[in-house]
FIDONU-790596 format. One record per residue (C-alpha): x, y, z; residue number from 1; residue in three letters. Coordinates in steps of 0.2 Angstrom, whole numbers, plus 2048, in hexadecimal, padded with zeros to 3 digits. Each point is the difference from the previous one (the first is absolute). Layout:
<sites>
site X X; Y Y; Z Z; num NUM; residu Ala
...
</sites>
This chain:
<sites>
site X 42A; Y A55; Z 86A; num 1; residu Met
site X 807; Y 7F0; Z 7FF; num 2; residu Ala
site X 806; Y 7F3; Z 7F5; num 3; residu Lys
site X 7F3; Y 7F3; Z 7F9; num 4; residu Leu
site X 803; Y 7ED; Z 800; num 5; residu Ile
site X 7FA; Y 7F2; Z 7F9; num 6; residu Leu
site X 807; Y 7F1; Z 808; num 7; residu Asn
site X 7FC; Y 7EF; Z 7FB; num 8; residu Arg
site X 7F0; Y 807; Z 7F7; num 9; residu Leu
site X 7F2; Y 7F1; Z 7F6; num 10; residu Ser
site X 7EF; Y 803; Z 7FB; num 11; residu Lys
site X 7F7; Y 7F1; Z 7F8; num 12; residu Ser
site X 7EF; Y 800; Z 7F9; num 13; residu Phe
site X 7F8; Y 7ED; Z 804; num 14; residu Gly
site X 80A; Y 7F2; Z 7F9; num 15; residu Ala
site X 807; Y 809; Z 7F1; num 16; residu Ala
site X 814; Y 803; Z 802; num 17; residu Lys
site X 804; Y 810; Z 80C; num 18; residu Pro
site X 7FE; Y 810; Z 7F6; num 19; residu Ala
site X 80E; Y 808; Z 80C; num 20; residu Val
site X 80D; Y 7F3; Z 805; num 21; residu Asn
site X 80B; Y 801; Z 80E; num 22; residu Asp
site X 805; Y 812; Z 7FB; num 23; residu Val
site X 80C; Y 80C; Z 80F; num 24; residu Ser
site X 805; Y 811; Z 7FB; num 25; residu Met
site X 804; Y 811; Z 806; num 26; residu Thr
site X 7FA; Y 80E; Z 7FB; num 27; residu Ile
site X 80C; Y 80F; Z 80B; num 28; residu Arg
site X 7F7; Y 810; Z 805; num 29; residu Glu
site X 7FE; Y 80B; Z 7F1; num 30; residu Gly
site X 803; Y 7F5; Z 7F4; num 31; residu Gly
site X 7F9; Y 7FD; Z 7EE; num 32; residu Phe
site X 7FD; Y 7ED; Z 7FE; num 33; residu Leu
site X 7F8; Y 7FA; Z 7F0; num 34; residu Ala
site X 7F7; Y 7ED; Z 7FD; num 35; residu Leu
site X 805; Y 7FB; Z 7F0; num 36; residu Leu
site X 7FB; Y 7F1; Z 7F7; num 37; residu Gly
site X 7F3; Y 7F9; Z 7F4; num 38; residu Pro
site X 7EE; Y 7FE; Z 801; num 39; residu Ser
site X 7FC; Y 7F3; Z 80F; num 40; residu Gly
site X 810; Y 801; Z 808; num 41; residu Cys
site X 7FA; Y 805; Z 810; num 42; residu Gly
site X 804; Y 812; Z 801; num 43; residu Lys
site X 7F0; Y 807; Z 804; num 44; residu Thr
site X 7FB; Y 7F5; Z 80B; num 45; residu Thr
site X 80F; Y 804; Z 808; num 46; residu Val
site X 7FA; Y 813; Z 801; num 47; residu Leu
site X 7EE; Y 7FA; Z 804; num 48; residu Arg
site X 808; Y 7F9; Z 80F; num 49; residu Met
site X 80C; Y 80E; Z 806; num 50; residu Ile
site X 7EF; Y 80E; Z 7FE; num 51; residu Ala
site X 7F6; Y 7F4; Z 80C; num 52; residu Gly
site X 7F3; Y 7FA; Z 7F2; num 53; residu Phe
site X 806; Y 7ED; Z 802; num 54; residu Glu
site X 808; Y 7F6; Z 80E; num 55; residu Gln
site X 80E; Y 7F5; Z 800; num 56; residu Pro
site X 7FF; Y 7EB; Z 800; num 57; residu Thr
site X 810; Y 803; Z 809; num 58; residu Asp
site X 80E; Y 80A; Z 803; num 59; residu Gly
site X 800; Y 812; Z 806; num 60; residu Ala
site X 7FE; Y 813; Z 7FB; num 61; residu Ile
site X 80A; Y 80D; Z 80C; num 62; residu Leu
site X 800; Y 813; Z 7FF; num 63; residu Leu
site X 810; Y 802; Z 80B; num 64; residu Gly
site X 7FD; Y 7F6; Z 810; num 65; residu Glu
site X 7EB; Y 802; Z 7FC; num 66; residu Arg
site X 7FB; Y 7EF; Z 7FB; num 67; residu Val
site X 7F2; Y 805; Z 7F2; num 68; residu Leu
site X 7FA; Y 7EE; Z 7FC; num 69; residu Ala
site X 806; Y 7EC; Z 802; num 70; residu Asp
site X 7F6; Y 7F1; Z 7FE; num 71; residu Ala
site X 7F7; Y 805; Z 810; num 72; residu Gly
site X 7FC; Y 811; Z 7FF; num 73; residu Ser
site X 7FF; Y 810; Z 7F7; num 74; residu Met
site X 800; Y 810; Z 802; num 75; residu Val
site X 7F2; Y 809; Z 7F6; num 76; residu Pro
site X 805; Y 80A; Z 7F0; num 77; residu Pro
site X 7F8; Y 812; Z 809; num 78; residu Glu
site X 80C; Y 7FC; Z 80E; num 79; residu Arg
site X 80F; Y 7FE; Z 7F5; num 80; residu Arg
site X 805; Y 814; Z 7FD; num 81; residu Asn
site X 802; Y 7F9; Z 7ED; num 82; residu Met
site X 7F9; Y 806; Z 7F0; num 83; residu Ala
site X 7FD; Y 7F8; Z 7EF; num 84; residu Met
site X 7FF; Y 806; Z 7F0; num 85; residu Val
site X 7F5; Y 7F5; Z 7F2; num 86; residu Phe
site X 802; Y 7FD; Z 7EE; num 87; residu Gln
site X 7EE; Y 808; Z 7FE; num 88; residu Ser
site X 803; Y 80F; Z 80A; num 89; residu Tyr
site X 7F1; Y 7FD; Z 80C; num 90; residu Ala
site X 7FB; Y 811; Z 7FE; num 91; residu Leu
site X 7EC; Y 807; Z 808; num 92; residu Trp
site X 7F9; Y 808; Z 7F0; num 93; residu Pro
site X 7F5; Y 809; Z 809; num 94; residu His
site X 80D; Y 808; Z 80B; num 95; residu Met
site X 80E; Y 80F; Z 7FC; num 96; residu Thr
site X 811; Y 7FE; Z 7FD; num 97; residu Val
site X 802; Y 807; Z 810; num 98; residu Ala
site X 7F2; Y 7F5; Z 808; num 99; residu Asp
site X 807; Y 7F1; Z 7FA; num 100; residu Asn
site X 811; Y 803; Z 804; num 101; residu Ala
site X 7FA; Y 806; Z 812; num 102; residu Gly
site X 7F5; Y 7F2; Z 803; num 103; residu Tyr
site X 80C; Y 7F6; Z 80A; num 104; residu Pro
site X 803; Y 80F; Z 80C; num 105; residu Leu
site X 7EA; Y 7FE; Z 803; num 106; residu Lys
site X 7FF; Y 7F1; Z 802; num 107; residu Val
site X 80D; Y 803; Z 811; num 108; residu Arg
site X 7F7; Y 80D; Z 803; num 109; residu Gly
site X 80B; Y 80D; Z 7FD; num 110; residu Ile
site X 7F9; Y 812; Z 7FA; num 111; residu Ser
site X 800; Y 814; Z 801; num 112; residu Gly
site X 810; Y 808; Z 7FB; num 113; residu Glu
site X 80D; Y 7F1; Z 805; num 114; residu Thr
site X 7F5; Y 7F5; Z 7F1; num 115; residu Tyr
site X 802; Y 810; Z 7F6; num 116; residu Arg
site X 811; Y 801; Z 800; num 117; residu Arg
site X 802; Y 7EE; Z 7FD; num 118; residu Lys
site X 7F7; Y 7FE; Z 7F2; num 119; residu Val
site X 807; Y 811; Z 7FA; num 120; residu Ala
site X 814; Y 7F9; Z 800; num 121; residu Asp
site X 7FC; Y 7EF; Z 7FA; num 122; residu Ala
site X 7F7; Y 806; Z 7F0; num 123; residu Leu
site X 810; Y 80E; Z 800; num 124; residu Ala
site X 80B; Y 7F1; Z 7FF; num 125; residu Thr
site X 7FA; Y 7F8; Z 7F3; num 126; residu Val
site X 7FC; Y 810; Z 7F6; num 127; residu Arg
site X 7EE; Y 801; Z 7FF; num 128; residu Leu
site X 7FB; Y 80E; Z 80D; num 129; residu Glu
site X 7F9; Y 807; Z 7EF; num 130; residu Ala
site X 7F4; Y 7F1; Z 7FD; num 131; residu Tyr
site X 7F8; Y 800; Z 812; num 132; residu Ala
site X 7EE; Y 802; Z 7FD; num 133; residu Glu
site X 800; Y 7F6; Z 7EF; num 134; residu Arg
site X 7F9; Y 7EF; Z 7FF; num 135; residu Arg
site X 80A; Y 7EF; Z 7FD; num 136; residu Pro
site X 7F4; Y 800; Z 7F0; num 137; residu Ser
site X 80B; Y 811; Z 7FB; num 138; residu Glu
site X 810; Y 7F8; Z 802; num 139; residu Leu
site X 80B; Y 7F8; Z 7F4; num 140; residu Ser
site X 806; Y 7EE; Z 806; num 141; residu Gly
site X 812; Y 807; Z 807; num 142; residu Gly
site X 7F6; Y 80C; Z 80A; num 143; residu Gln
site X 7F5; Y 7F4; Z 808; num 144; residu Arg
site X 810; Y 7F7; Z 805; num 145; residu Gln
site X 807; Y 80F; Z 809; num 146; residu Arg
site X 7EF; Y 801; Z 80A; num 147; residu Val
site X 802; Y 7F0; Z 805; num 148; residu Ala
site X 813; Y 803; Z 805; num 149; residu Leu
site X 7F8; Y 811; Z 809; num 150; residu Ala
site X 7F3; Y 7F3; Z 80A; num 151; residu Arg
site X 810; Y 7F8; Z 807; num 152; residu Cys
site X 80A; Y 80F; Z 804; num 153; residu Leu
site X 7F3; Y 807; Z 80B; num 154; residu Val
site X 801; Y 7F2; Z 80D; num 155; residu Thr
site X 813; Y 800; Z 802; num 156; residu Glu
site X 7FF; Y 7EF; Z 7FE; num 157; residu Pro
site X 80D; Y 7F2; Z 806; num 158; residu Asp
site X 801; Y 7F7; Z 7F2; num 159; residu Val
site X 7F7; Y 804; Z 7EC; num 160; residu Val
site X 7FC; Y 7F0; Z 7F8; num 161; residu Leu
site X 7FE; Y 802; Z 7EB; num 162; residu Leu
site X 7F7; Y 7F2; Z 7F4; num 163; residu Asp
site X 808; Y 804; Z 7EF; num 164; residu Glu
site X 7F9; Y 813; Z 802; num 165; residu Pro
site X 805; Y 803; Z 7EC; num 166; residu Leu
site X 7F9; Y 7F2; Z 7F9; num 167; residu Ala
site X 7F2; Y 808; Z 7F8; num 168; residu Asn
site X 80B; Y 810; Z 7F9; num 169; residu Leu
site X 806; Y 803; Z 7EF; num 170; residu Asp
site X 815; Y 7FF; Z 800; num 171; residu Arg
site X 801; Y 815; Z 7FF; num 172; residu His
site X 7F6; Y 7FE; Z 810; num 173; residu Leu
site X 809; Y 7F4; Z 80A; num 174; residu Arg
site X 810; Y 808; Z 7FC; num 175; residu Gln
site X 7F8; Y 80E; Z 808; num 176; residu Glu
site X 7F9; Y 7F8; Z 80F; num 177; residu Met
site X 810; Y 7F6; Z 803; num 178; residu Glu
site X 809; Y 810; Z 802; num 179; residu Glu
site X 7EF; Y 806; Z 80C; num 180; residu Thr
site X 803; Y 7F0; Z 80B; num 181; residu Phe
site X 814; Y 802; Z 804; num 182; residu Arg
site X 7FB; Y 812; Z 805; num 183; residu Glu
site X 7F2; Y 7FB; Z 80D; num 184; residu Phe
site X 80C; Y 7F4; Z 806; num 185; residu His
site X 80D; Y 80D; Z 803; num 186; residu Ala
site X 7F2; Y 80B; Z 807; num 187; residu Thr
site X 7F7; Y 7F4; Z 80B; num 188; residu Ser
site X 80F; Y 7F7; Z 807; num 189; residu Gly
site X 7F4; Y 7F1; Z 7FF; num 190; residu Ala
site X 805; Y 7EF; Z 7FF; num 191; residu Thr
site X 7FB; Y 7F9; Z 7EE; num 192; residu Met
site X 7FA; Y 7F0; Z 7F9; num 193; residu Val
site X 7FB; Y 7FE; Z 7EE; num 194; residu Tyr
site X 7F9; Y 7F2; Z 7F6; num 195; residu Val
site X 804; Y 800; Z 7EE; num 196; residu Thr
site X 803; Y 7F4; Z 7F1; num 197; residu His
site X 80B; Y 80D; Z 7F8; num 198; residu Asp
site X 812; Y 7FE; Z 805; num 199; residu Gln
site X 805; Y 811; Z 7F6; num 200; residu Ala
site X 7F4; Y 809; Z 80E; num 201; residu Glu
site X 808; Y 7F5; Z 80F; num 202; residu Ala
site X 811; Y 804; Z 7FA; num 203; residu Met
site X 7FD; Y 813; Z 7FB; num 204; residu Ala
site X 7F5; Y 802; Z 812; num 205; residu Leu
site X 806; Y 7F6; Z 80F; num 206; residu Ala
site X 80E; Y 800; Z 80A; num 207; residu Thr
site X 800; Y 7EC; Z 802; num 208; residu Asp
site X 7F7; Y 7F3; Z 7F6; num 209; residu Val
site X 7F7; Y 7F0; Z 803; num 210; residu Ala
site X 7FF; Y 7F3; Z 7F2; num 211; residu Val
site X 7F2; Y 7F2; Z 804; num 212; residu Met
site X 7FC; Y 7F2; Z 7F6; num 213; residu Ser
site X 7F2; Y 7F3; Z 805; num 214; residu Glu
site X 7FE; Y 807; Z 811; num 215; residu Gly
site X 812; Y 800; Z 804; num 216; residu Arg
site X 80B; Y 80C; Z 802; num 217; residu Leu
site X 810; Y 7FD; Z 7F5; num 218; residu Leu
site X 80B; Y 810; Z 803; num 219; residu Gln
site X 800; Y 811; Z 80A; num 220; residu Met
site X 80D; Y 80D; Z 7FB; num 221; residu Ala
site X 803; Y 812; Z 7FA; num 222; residu Ala
site X 7FA; Y 803; Z 7EF; num 223; residu Pro
site X 812; Y 801; Z 7F8; num 224; residu Ala
site X 806; Y 7F1; Z 80D; num 225; residu Glu
site X 7F0; Y 7F7; Z 7F7; num 226; residu Leu
site X 805; Y 806; Z 7F0; num 227; residu Tyr
site X 814; Y 7FC; Z 7FF; num 228; residu Ala
site X 7FF; Y 7EE; Z 80C; num 229; residu Arg
site X 7EE; Y 7F7; Z 7FE; num 230; residu Pro
site X 7FD; Y 7F0; Z 809; num 231; residu Glu
site X 7FC; Y 7F3; Z 7F4; num 232; residu Gly
site X 7F8; Y 7FD; Z 7F0; num 233; residu Arg
site X 7ED; Y 808; Z 803; num 234; residu Leu
site X 808; Y 811; Z 809; num 235; residu Val
site X 80D; Y 800; Z 7F1; num 236; residu Gly
site X 7F1; Y 7FE; Z 7F2; num 237; residu Gly
site X 7F5; Y 80D; Z 80B; num 238; residu Leu
site X 80B; Y 80F; Z 804; num 239; residu Val
site X 809; Y 808; Z 7EF; num 240; residu Gly
site X 7FD; Y 7FA; Z 7EE; num 241; residu Gln
site X 810; Y 7F6; Z 7FF; num 242; residu Gly
site X 801; Y 7ED; Z 7F7; num 243; residu Ala
site X 803; Y 7F1; Z 80C; num 244; residu Ile
site X 80B; Y 7F5; Z 7F6; num 245; residu Leu
site X 805; Y 7EC; Z 805; num 246; residu Ser
site X 812; Y 7FF; Z 7FF; num 247; residu Leu
site X 80D; Y 7F4; Z 806; num 248; residu Pro
site X 808; Y 805; Z 810; num 249; residu Cys
site X 805; Y 7FB; Z 812; num 250; residu Phe
site X 7FD; Y 801; Z 810; num 251; residu Gln
site X 80F; Y 80A; Z 805; num 252; residu Glu
site X 7FD; Y 80C; Z 7F3; num 253; residu Met
site X 7FE; Y 812; Z 807; num 254; residu Pro
site X 7EF; Y 808; Z 7FE; num 255; residu Arg
site X 807; Y 811; Z 7F8; num 256; residu Ala
site X 807; Y 7F9; Z 7EF; num 257; residu Met
site X 80B; Y 809; Z 7F1; num 258; residu Asp
site X 802; Y 7FD; Z 7EE; num 259; residu Trp
site X 811; Y 7F5; Z 804; num 260; residu Ser
site X 7F3; Y 7F4; Z 80A; num 261; residu Leu
site X 7EE; Y 803; Z 7F7; num 262; residu Val
site X 809; Y 7FC; Z 7EE; num 263; residu Arg
site X 808; Y 7ED; Z 804; num 264; residu Pro
site X 7EF; Y 7FC; Z 806; num 265; residu Met
site X 7F4; Y 805; Z 7F3; num 266; residu Met
site X 80D; Y 7F8; Z 7F3; num 267; residu Glu
site X 7F9; Y 7EF; Z 807; num 268; residu Gly
site X 806; Y 7F5; Z 80C; num 269; residu Gly
site X 7FE; Y 7ED; Z 803; num 270; residu Ala
site X 7ED; Y 7FA; Z 7FC; num 271; residu Val
site X 800; Y 7F8; Z 812; num 272; residu Asp
site X 808; Y 810; Z 80A; num 273; residu Ser
site X 7F8; Y 808; Z 80B; num 274; residu Pro
site X 7F5; Y 80F; Z 7F9; num 275; residu His
site X 7F9; Y 80F; Z 80A; num 276; residu Gly
site X 7F6; Y 80E; Z 7FD; num 277; residu Asp
site X 80A; Y 812; Z 7FA; num 278; residu Ile
site X 7F6; Y 810; Z 803; num 279; residu Leu
site X 806; Y 80D; Z 7F1; num 280; residu Val
site X 7FA; Y 811; Z 7FF; num 281; residu Arg
site X 7FE; Y 807; Z 7ED; num 282; residu Pro
site X 809; Y 810; Z 805; num 283; residu Gln
site X 80F; Y 7F4; Z 803; num 284; residu Asp
site X 801; Y 7F7; Z 7EF; num 285; residu Val
site X 80A; Y 80C; Z 7F5; num 286; residu Ile
site X 805; Y 7FD; Z 7EE; num 287; residu His
site X 812; Y 7F8; Z 7FD; num 288; residu Asp
site X 806; Y 7F9; Z 7F1; num 289; residu Ala
site X 80A; Y 7F4; Z 808; num 290; residu Asp
site X 7F0; Y 7FA; Z 80B; num 291; residu Gly
site X 7F3; Y 7F3; Z 800; num 292; residu Ile
site X 7F7; Y 7FF; Z 7F1; num 293; residu Met
site X 7ED; Y 803; Z 801; num 294; residu Cys
site X 7F1; Y 803; Z 7F3; num 295; residu Arg
site X 7F4; Y 80D; Z 803; num 296; residu Val
site X 7EF; Y 7F8; Z 802; num 297; residu Ser
site X 7F6; Y 811; Z 801; num 298; residu Thr
site X 806; Y 813; Z 803; num 299; residu Ile
site X 7F4; Y 80E; Z 808; num 300; residu Leu
site X 801; Y 814; Z 7FF; num 301; residu Tyr
site X 800; Y 807; Z 811; num 302; residu Glu
site X 804; Y 811; Z 7FC; num 303; residu Gly
site X 813; Y 803; Z 805; num 304; residu Glu
site X 805; Y 7EF; Z 7FC; num 305; residu Arg
site X 7FC; Y 7EE; Z 7F8; num 306; residu Tyr
site X 7FC; Y 7F1; Z 80B; num 307; residu Ser
site X 807; Y 7F0; Z 7F7; num 308; residu Leu
site X 7F9; Y 7EF; Z 803; num 309; residu Arg
site X 80F; Y 7F4; Z 7FC; num 310; residu Leu
site X 800; Y 7EB; Z 7FF; num 311; residu Ala
site X 810; Y 7F8; Z 806; num 312; residu Leu
site X 807; Y 7F3; Z 7F5; num 313; residu Pro
site X 7F8; Y 7F4; Z 80D; num 314; residu Asp
site X 7EE; Y 808; Z 7FF; num 315; residu Gly
site X 801; Y 80A; Z 811; num 316; residu Gln
site X 7FB; Y 812; Z 7FD; num 317; residu Val
site X 80A; Y 80E; Z 806; num 318; residu Leu
site X 7F8; Y 815; Z 7FE; num 319; residu Arg
site X 80C; Y 80F; Z 7FE; num 320; residu Ala
site X 800; Y 811; Z 7FD; num 321; residu Tyr
site X 809; Y 80A; Z 7F0; num 322; residu Cys
site X 7FE; Y 812; Z 7FA; num 323; residu Arg
site X 800; Y 7F8; Z 7ED; num 324; residu Glu
site X 7F5; Y 7F3; Z 7F9; num 325; residu Pro
site X 805; Y 7F1; Z 7FA; num 326; residu Ala
site X 7F5; Y 7F7; Z 7F5; num 327; residu Pro
site X 7F4; Y 7F0; Z 804; num 328; residu Val
site X 80A; Y 7F0; Z 7FC; num 329; residu Gly
site X 813; Y 808; Z 800; num 330; residu Ser
site X 80C; Y 7F9; Z 809; num 331; residu Leu
site X 806; Y 80A; Z 80F; num 332; residu Tyr
site X 80E; Y 7FC; Z 80C; num 333; residu Pro
site X 801; Y 804; Z 811; num 334; residu Val
site X 808; Y 801; Z 810; num 335; residu Ala
site X 7FA; Y 800; Z 813; num 336; residu Ile
site X 806; Y 80D; Z 80C; num 337; residu Arg
site X 7F9; Y 7F9; Z 810; num 338; residu Ala
site X 7F4; Y 7F3; Z 805; num 339; residu Ala
site X 7F9; Y 7F9; Z 80E; num 340; residu Trp
site X 7FF; Y 7ED; Z 805; num 341; residu Arg
site X 7F0; Y 7FF; Z 80A; num 342; residu Leu
</sites>
């Protein structure tokens, strides 16, 4: 195996603006990258170019030193040693679970004891050995997804590509399958590229997250780094549930700020003073009798806590968590433990 490199990758369809525009990233060997962004941001087009279903208009895709595709040439999908898991599972309805899992081996001409051993090992890895003779119609959505993973595992691919594989599952099954994906990644050792619009999925599964918008890569970092230090308003708004405030600030101010810096900004500055975007996470908004007075707009019970939507004196909105409910319309003084200048 080797690292997967996207070098200034672009893709255009006709005269419209590029679906993917000058995207560069390196996915380390054995890494798990989540491509995160809203619908239409270009993440699925990137995945399809990696898979070999689309050819780049510009730039190149390399696996180690091997060029898989550029504007002038393209290695076909079947010669890339990659496997893809689709949102629809793409299982053959007339085949058993074992036959579906072993289909890529038959295509490669593998049979006999080697075939049976590889299929049995793959089904055991995804805990489906007892379902080998069933048809896909007899399985739950989560079990079908596991068959699709087993089908990937039998070929021992260098790269596994996953196109929103949990989109059709309910919340309980999604959580169960997230654990299955983590186990699959640890077992297979393959490099994985996972497309999703769900930031919670991306943060829970990936070793690195690449945030895209309008065909461009905005930021690529480990989940904790991305959450703590997002680059720009789009990334800050997409990752986590923070509020973005426009407050008077100056270029020389630090990116990470505490209450001693944030309070003077929230209390106002000159109308014509420079403003900047400040990200505040709800867990960093605390009740403080000496803080800034807000008004409770809404309250949502979330089981172990309440989630408050708070209106600041200038009309901007904060979110906060608390253990005891606060009546809608009541005044709620707050302080901010930490904030991040975008």
